[in-house]
C-alpha positions, -999 to +999 in steps of 0.1 A: +330-117-678+308-122-648+312-110-612+322-136-587+314-129-551+340-154-539+367-164-564+378-193-541+344-210-549+349-208-587+362-244-590+331-257-571+309-236-593+326-251-624+318-286-612+281-278-608+281-259-641+295-290-659+267-311-644+240-288-656+256-282-690+251-319-699+214-308-704+222-278-726+214-296-759+177-299-748+175-265-731+182-229-739+213-213-726+202-181-708+234-170-691+269-183-690+293-160-671+320-169-646+301-175-614+266-176-630+252-202-653+215-207-662+195-230-685+159-225-693+134-250-708+122-246-744+090-232-730+109-204-713+106-218-677+138-221-656+155-254-656+186-250-634+212-224-625+243-223-603+256-191-588+286-183-567+275-165-535+296-150-507+299-182-486+286-210-509+277-220-544+239-222-549+222-247-572+186-237-580+162-262-594+127-247-598+112-281-609+121-295-576+099-270-558+071-274-583+069-313-580+061-325-545+068-361-553+103-353-565+109-331-535+097-358-511+120-383-527+151-362-521+180-380-505+183-368-468+219-357-475+207-333-502+179-321-480+206-311-456+221-288-482+188-270-489+187-234-478+156-216-490+152-222-527+187-235-534+211-263-525+242-247-508+276-262-514+308-251-498+333-278-507+344-295-539+347-328-520+311-328-507+298-363-512+263-348-519+276-336-553+274-371-565+237-370-560+232-340-583+235-356-618+206-380-612+185-352-596+191-330-627+181-359-649+149-364-629+141-327-632+148-329-670+125-359-673+096-339-659+094-323-693+079-288-697+072-282-660 
């Protein structure tokens, strides 16, 4: 079992984990522990991960930072959740969560990046 820095954020983490897990059939599961979930591409490059932090749940999408066009096309609401290399979510009712599935699909559609 994984270590969760803030157990109160576990339900939010589970929502993000479920969104990423849809892509698991085409990726490789690298880590799946309570509070930490990570998929990698078949070529070994990271696809997505979500991690419970102390004050938020982070969603990391490496492809987003490697593709300027995709980054530039981000919805302003999502850009507002960016903190460093991750999107930071604090609330299960955050409307920005609805924007994550299409973003994940766009990252998956990039192929082996």
